[in-house]
N, CA, C and O atoms as CSV, one atom per row, in Angstrom:
chain,resi,resn,atom,element,x,y,z
A,1,MET,N,N,0.852,-1.178,0.000
A,1,MET,CA,C,0.000,0.000,0.000
A,1,MET,C,C,0.895,1.237,0.000
A,1,MET,O,O,1.688,1.425,0.923
A,2,PRO,N,N,0.776,2.080,-1.024
A,2,PRO,CA,C,1.620,3.281,-1.059
A,2,PRO,C,C,1.184,4.275,0.002
A,2,PRO,O,O,0.015,4.339,0.381
A,3,LYS,N,N,2.148,5.043,0.466
A,3,LYS,CA,C,1.808,6.038,1.483
A,3,LYS,C,C,1.009,7.168,0.855
A,3,LYS,O,O,1.194,7.490,-0.319
A,4,LYS,N,N,0.138,7.756,1.623
A,4,LYS,CA,C,-0.711,8.849,1.164
A,4,LYS,C,C,-0.351,10.095,1.952
A,4,LYS,O,O,-0.917,10.354,3.014
A,5,ASP,N,N,0.598,10.871,1.426
A,5,ASP,CA,C,0.994,12.107,2.085
A,5,ASP,C,C,-0.192,13.055,2.186
A,5,ASP,O,O,-1.152,12.956,1.421
A,6,ILE,N,N,-0.110,13.978,3.144
A,6,ILE,CA,C,-1.181,14.934,3.374
A,6,ILE,C,C,-0.717,16.306,2.894
A,6,ILE,O,O,0.347,16.782,3.289
A,7,HIS,N,N,-1.516,16.932,2.048
A,7,HIS,CA,C,-1.195,18.252,1.524
A,7,HIS,C,C,-2.123,19.285,2.154
A,7,HIS,O,O,-3.316,19.039,2.330
A,8,ILE,N,N,-1.560,20.441,2.492
A,8,ILE,CA,C,-2.344,21.569,2.984
A,8,ILE,C,C,-2.448,22.543,1.822
A,8,ILE,O,O,-1.451,23.113,1.379
A,9,VAL,N,N,-3.672,22.726,1.335
A,9,VAL,CA,C,-3.892,23.487,0.106
A,9,VAL,C,C,-4.936,24.579,0.314
A,9,VAL,O,O,-5.810,24.445,1.170
A,10,PRO,N,N,-4.853,25.670,-0.470
A,10,PRO,CA,C,-5.909,26.687,-0.409
A,10,PRO,C,C,-7.192,26.117,-1.012
A,10,PRO,O,O,-7.157,25.372,-1.992
A,11,HIS,N,N,-8.338,26.484,-0.401
A,11,HIS,CA,C,-9.613,25.948,-0.869
A,11,HIS,C,C,-10.736,26.927,-0.532
A,11,HIS,O,O,-11.089,27.086,0.636
A,12,ASN,N,N,-11.294,27.580,-1.540
A,12,ASN,CA,C,-12.429,28.506,-1.351
A,12,ASN,C,C,-12.166,29.541,-0.259
A,12,ASN,O,O,-12.951,29.671,0.680
A,13,GLU,N,N,-11.075,30.265,-0.381
A,13,GLU,CA,C,-10.699,31.311,0.589
A,13,GLU,C,C,-10.375,30.766,1.980
A,13,GLU,O,O,-10.260,31.537,2.932
A,14,ARG,N,N,-10.231,29.480,2.103
A,14,ARG,CA,C,-9.856,28.840,3.371
A,14,ARG,C,C,-8.685,27.907,3.093
A,14,ARG,O,O,-8.077,27.973,2.024
A,15,TRP,N,N,-8.367,27.046,4.042
A,15,TRP,CA,C,-7.307,26.059,3.885
A,15,TRP,C,C,-7.895,24.678,4.102
A,15,TRP,O,O,-8.824,24.508,4.892
A,16,ALA,N,N,-7.351,23.688,3.397
A,16,ALA,CA,C,-7.881,22.333,3.489
A,16,ALA,C,C,-6.751,21.316,3.503
A,16,ALA,O,O,-5.631,21.602,3.079
A,17,THR,N,N,-7.063,20.123,3.996
A,17,THR,CA,C,-6.133,19.001,3.915
A,17,THR,C,C,-6.638,18.075,2.816
A,17,THR,O,O,-7.839,17.847,2.675
A,18,ARG,N,N,-5.694,17.547,2.041
A,18,ARG,CA,C,-6.029,16.643,0.943
A,18,ARG,C,C,-4.970,15.553,0.864
A,18,ARG,O,O,-3.777,15.844,0.958
A,19,ARG,N,N,-5.378,14.324,0.696
A,19,ARG,CA,C,-4.461,13.194,0.549
A,19,ARG,C,C,-3.936,13.114,-0.876
A,19,ARG,O,O,-4.590,13.570,-1.813
A,20,ASP,N,N,-2.752,12.532,-1.034
A,20,ASP,CA,C,-2.219,12.282,-2.374
A,20,ASP,C,C,-3.238,11.498,-3.188
A,20,ASP,O,O,-3.769,10.489,-2.724
A,21,GLY,N,N,-3.508,11.959,-4.391
A,21,GLY,CA,C,-4.387,11.245,-5.297
A,21,GLY,C,C,-5.871,11.468,-5.073
A,21,GLY,O,O,-6.683,10.982,-5.860
A,22,ALA,N,N,-6.252,12.184,-4.027
A,22,ALA,CA,C,-7.672,12.414,-3.750
A,22,ALA,C,C,-8.212,13.537,-4.623
A,22,ALA,O,O,-7.509,14.509,-4.897
A,23,GLU,N,N,-9.445,13.406,-5.053
A,23,GLU,CA,C,-10.081,14.455,-5.837
A,23,GLU,C,C,-10.683,15.528,-4.951
A,23,GLU,O,O,-10.717,16.702,-5.322
A,24,ARG,N,N,-11.161,15.127,-3.774
A,24,ARG,CA,C,-11.805,16.069,-2.867
A,24,ARG,C,C,-10.936,16.280,-1.627
A,24,ARG,O,O,-10.079,15.460,-1.298
A,25,VAL,N,N,-11.181,17.392,-0.955
A,25,VAL,CA,C,-10.442,17.684,0.267
A,25,VAL,C,C,-11.019,16.878,1.421
A,25,VAL,O,O,-12.182,16.474,1.389
A,26,SER,N,N,-10.192,16.646,2.448
A,26,SER,CA,C,-10.639,15.900,3.620
A,26,SER,C,C,-11.410,16.798,4.572
A,26,SER,O,O,-12.547,16.502,4.937
A,27,ARG,N,N,-10.777,17.906,4.975
A,27,ARG,CA,C,-11.377,18.851,5.914
A,27,ARG,C,C,-10.952,20.254,5.540
A,27,ARG,O,O,-9.925,20.440,4.887
A,28,THR,N,N,-11.735,21.250,5.948
A,28,THR,CA,C,-11.369,22.638,5.712
A,28,THR,C,C,-11.194,23.365,7.034
A,28,THR,O,O,-11.782,22.994,8.050
A,29,PHE,N,N,-10.360,24.426,6.999
A,29,PHE,CA,C,-10.018,25.180,8.193
A,29,PHE,C,C,-9.955,26.662,7.846
A,29,PHE,O,O,-9.784,27.033,6.684
A,30,ASP,N,N,-10.096,27.499,8.861
A,30,ASP,CA,C,-10.021,28.944,8.655
A,30,ASP,C,C,-8.595,29.425,8.413
A,30,ASP,O,O,-8.374,30.363,7.647
A,31,THR,N,N,-7.622,28.781,9.070
A,31,THR,CA,C,-6.229,29.206,8.936
A,31,THR,C,C,-5.346,28.052,8.495
A,31,THR,O,O,-5.686,26.881,8.665
A,32,GLN,N,N,-4.209,28.409,7.928
A,32,GLN,CA,C,-3.237,27.399,7.516
A,32,GLN,C,C,-2.662,26.683,8.742
A,32,GLN,O,O,-2.361,25.491,8.683
A,33,GLY,N,N,-2.512,27.412,9.847
A,33,GLY,CA,C,-2.001,26.814,11.074
A,33,GLY,C,C,-2.910,25.729,11.629
A,33,GLY,O,O,-2.437,24.685,12.078
A,34,GLU,N,N,-4.213,25.975,11.598
A,34,GLU,CA,C,-5.164,24.958,12.060
A,34,GLU,C,C,-5.089,23.715,11.175
A,34,GLU,O,O,-5.127,22.589,11.671
A,35,ALA,N,N,-4.984,23.927,9.871
A,35,ALA,CA,C,-4.883,22.806,8.941
A,35,ALA,C,C,-3.595,22.024,9.190
A,35,ALA,O,O,-3.595,20.793,9.154
A,36,TYR,N,N,-2.498,22.740,9.444
A,36,TYR,CA,C,-1.226,22.062,9.698
A,36,TYR,C,C,-1.294,21.223,10.974
A,36,TYR,O,O,-0.816,20.089,10.995
A,37,ASN,N,N,-1.879,21.769,12.029
A,37,ASN,CA,C,-1.972,21.019,13.285
A,37,ASN,C,C,-2.761,19.728,13.115
A,37,ASN,O,O,-2.361,18.685,13.631
A,38,ALA,N,N,-3.866,19.789,12.402
A,38,ALA,CA,C,-4.663,18.588,12.161
A,38,ALA,C,C,-3.891,17.588,11.300
A,38,ALA,O,O,-3.888,16.389,11.581
A,39,ALA,N,N,-3.239,18.087,10.253
A,39,ALA,CA,C,-2.469,17.215,9.366
A,39,ALA,C,C,-1.289,16.591,10.102
A,39,ALA,O,O,-0.978,15.419,9.893
A,40,ARG,N,N,-0.634,17.361,10.958
A,40,ARG,CA,C,0.520,16.852,11.712
A,40,ARG,C,C,0.103,15.699,12.621
A,40,ARG,O,O,0.805,14.691,12.698
A,41,ASN,N,N,-1.014,15.833,13.301
A,41,ASN,CA,C,-1.476,14.763,14.184
A,41,ASN,C,C,-1.745,13.475,13.411
A,41,ASN,O,O,-1.373,12.390,13.856
A,42,THR,N,N,-2.385,13.597,12.264
A,42,THR,CA,C,-2.653,12.425,11.429
A,42,THR,C,C,-1.360,11.852,10.869
A,42,THR,O,O,-1.188,10.633,10.831
A,43,ALA,N,N,-0.450,12.716,10.434
A,43,ALA,CA,C,0.819,12.263,9.858
A,43,ALA,C,C,1.664,11.516,10.882
A,43,ALA,O,O,2.312,10.527,10.541
A,44,ARG,N,N,1.665,11.968,12.116
A,44,ARG,CA,C,2.405,11.259,13.165
A,44,ARG,C,C,1.843,9.856,13.371
A,44,ARG,O,O,2.593,8.893,13.530
A,45,ARG,N,N,0.534,9.753,13.365
A,45,ARG,CA,C,-0.120,8.473,13.585
A,45,ARG,C,C,0.128,7.509,12.416
A,45,ARG,O,O,0.307,6.309,12.620
A,46,GLU,N,N,0.135,8.053,11.188
A,46,GLU,CA,C,0.240,7.206,10.002
A,46,GLU,C,C,1.641,7.181,9.389
A,46,GLU,O,O,1.871,6.484,8.401
A,47,HIS,N,N,2.576,7.937,9.971
A,47,HIS,CA,C,3.972,7.978,9.506
A,47,HIS,C,C,4.083,8.393,8.045
A,47,HIS,O,O,4.713,7.710,7.237
A,48,VAL,N,N,3.458,9.531,7.717
A,48,VAL,CA,C,3.519,10.072,6.362
A,48,VAL,C,C,4.068,11.495,6.408
A,48,VAL,O,O,4.464,11.976,7.469
A,49,GLU,N,N,4.092,12.156,5.274
A,49,GLU,CA,C,4.642,13.504,5.159
A,49,GLU,C,C,3.522,14.536,5.030
A,49,GLU,O,O,2.473,14.264,4.446
A,50,VAL,N,N,3.763,15.715,5.583
A,50,VAL,CA,C,2.840,16.848,5.426
A,50,VAL,C,C,3.498,17.848,4.479
A,50,VAL,O,O,4.614,18.307,4.726
A,51,VAL,N,N,2.804,18.180,3.401
A,51,VAL,CA,C,3.307,19.121,2.408
A,51,VAL,C,C,2.415,20.365,2.453
A,51,VAL,O,O,1.214,20.286,2.196
A,52,THR,N,N,3.016,21.513,2.783
A,52,THR,CA,C,2.272,22.762,2.904
A,52,THR,C,C,2.463,23.587,1.639
A,52,THR,O,O,3.587,23.792,1.182
A,53,HIS,N,N,1.347,24.061,1.075
A,53,HIS,CA,C,1.369,24.858,-0.147
A,53,HIS,C,C,1.079,26.323,0.165
A,53,HIS,O,O,0.476,26.645,1.189
A,54,ARG,N,N,1.515,27.203,-0.732
A,54,ARG,CA,C,1.183,28.630,-0.650
A,54,ARG,C,C,-0.167,28.863,-1.334
A,54,ARG,O,O,-0.733,27.949,-1.931
A,55,ARG,N,N,-0.667,30.076,-1.242
A,55,ARG,CA,C,-1.933,30.434,-1.907
A,55,ARG,C,C,-1.867,30.212,-3.416
A,55,ARG,O,O,-2.878,29.890,-4.040
A,56,ASP,N,N,-0.677,30.384,-4.008
A,56,ASP,CA,C,-0.554,30.206,-5.456
A,56,ASP,C,C,-0.363,28.739,-5.862
A,56,ASP,O,O,-0.237,28.437,-7.048
A,57,GLY,N,N,-0.341,27.834,-4.887
A,57,GLY,CA,C,-0.243,26.405,-5.169
A,57,GLY,C,C,1.158,25.832,-5.117
A,57,GLY,O,O,1.321,24.612,-5.122
A,58,THR,N,N,2.179,26.684,-5.066
A,58,THR,CA,C,3.542,26.165,-4.988
A,58,THR,C,C,3.801,25.603,-3.593
A,58,THR,O,O,3.136,25.977,-2.627
A,59,ILE,N,N,4.768,24.709,-3.503
A,59,ILE,CA,C,5.092,24.082,-2.221
A,59,ILE,C,C,5.906,25.043,-1.375
A,59,ILE,O,O,6.925,25.576,-1.816
A,60,ARG,N,N,5.447,25.252,-0.171
A,60,ARG,CA,C,6.111,26.146,0.778
A,60,ARG,C,C,7.055,25.375,1.689
A,60,ARG,O,O,8.163,25.830,1.972
A,61,ASP,N,N,6.611,24.191,2.155
A,61,ASP,CA,C,7.367,23.444,3.151
A,61,ASP,C,C,6.890,22.001,3.155
A,61,ASP,O,O,5.786,21.705,2.699
A,62,SER,N,N,7.716,21.110,3.665
A,62,SER,CA,C,7.290,19.730,3.873
A,62,SER,C,C,7.982,19.188,5.116
A,62,SER,O,O,9.147,19.484,5.379
A,63,ASP,N,N,7.248,18.399,5.861
A,63,ASP,CA,C,7.755,17.787,7.082
A,63,ASP,C,C,7.416,16.313,7.060
A,63,ASP,O,O,6.277,15.936,6.786
A,64,SER,N,N,8.403,15.475,7.349
A,64,SER,CA,C,8.206,14.042,7.351
A,64,SER,C,C,7.987,13.550,8.776
A,64,SER,O,O,8.701,13.939,9.701
A,65,PHE,N,N,7.002,12.701,8.933
A,65,PHE,CA,C,6.719,12.103,10.224
A,65,PHE,C,C,6.823,10.590,10.141
A,65,PHE,O,O,6.220,9.870,10.936
A,66,GLY,N,N,7.592,10.115,9.170
A,66,GLY,CA,C,7.805,8.688,9.004
A,66,GLY,C,C,8.985,8.220,9.820
A,66,GLY,O,O,9.572,8.982,10.587
A,67,ARG,N,N,9.321,6.978,9.650
A,67,ARG,CA,C,10.453,6.399,10.372
A,67,ARG,C,C,11.590,6.134,9.395
A,67,ARG,O,O,11.786,5.009,8.935
A,68,ASP,N,N,12.319,7.173,9.092
A,68,ASP,CA,C,13.439,7.077,8.170
A,68,ASP,C,C,14.701,6.754,8.959
A,68,ASP,O,O,15.089,7.534,9.828
A,69,PRO,N,N,15.357,5.619,8.682
A,69,PRO,CA,C,16.561,5.262,9.443
A,69,PRO,C,C,17.739,6.204,9.174
A,69,PRO,O,O,18.653,6.298,9.993
A,70,PHE,N,N,17.724,6.895,8.043
A,70,PHE,CA,C,18.787,7.840,7.696
A,70,PHE,C,C,18.153,9.164,7.263
A,70,PHE,O,O,18.198,9.505,6.081
A,71,PRO,N,N,17.566,9.912,8.195
A,71,PRO,CA,C,16.876,11.144,7.805
A,71,PRO,C,C,17.846,12.199,7.311
A,71,PRO,O,O,18.990,12.258,7.762
A,72,PRO,N,N,17.393,13.033,6.383
A,72,PRO,CA,C,18.261,14.128,5.913
A,72,PRO,C,C,18.439,15.144,7.025
A,72,PRO,O,O,17.586,15.276,7.903
A,73,ARG,N,N,19.525,15.841,6.983
A,73,ARG,CA,C,19.751,16.896,7.974
A,73,ARG,C,C,18.861,18.072,7.652
A,73,ARG,O,O,18.900,18.624,6.552
A,74,ASP,N,N,18.069,18.442,8.615
A,74,ASP,CA,C,17.091,19.508,8.435
A,74,ASP,C,C,17.784,20.860,8.596
A,74,ASP,O,O,18.287,21.174,9.675
A,75,GLN,N,N,17.814,21.655,7.537
A,75,GLN,CA,C,18.489,22.946,7.548
A,75,GLN,C,C,17.565,24.085,7.931
A,75,GLN,O,O,18.034,25.204,8.136
A,76,LYS,N,N,16.258,23.836,8.035
A,76,LYS,CA,C,15.327,24.925,8.271
A,76,LYS,C,C,14.930,25.094,9.729
A,76,LYS,O,O,14.336,26.115,10.075
A,77,HIS,N,N,15.232,24.143,10.589
A,77,HIS,CA,C,14.829,24.239,12.008
A,77,HIS,C,C,16.042,24.274,12.910
A,77,HIS,O,O,15.902,24.353,14.131
């Protein structure tokens, strides 16, 4: 079963979480921070990645919550 990363995307003037390959959003939120917190909790439980997008759709950030035996050195934190 392939992993289904969680994306935080703009949706109707709000923010939403969407799984890889999904046509519809999972949940919507008023702020990007609220969407990230919900996505982070799910990602920790399922060991997947959270990909945060900007309003224009480009990728702003990504955080992995999987179990990588050789994780890359994180330069942003």
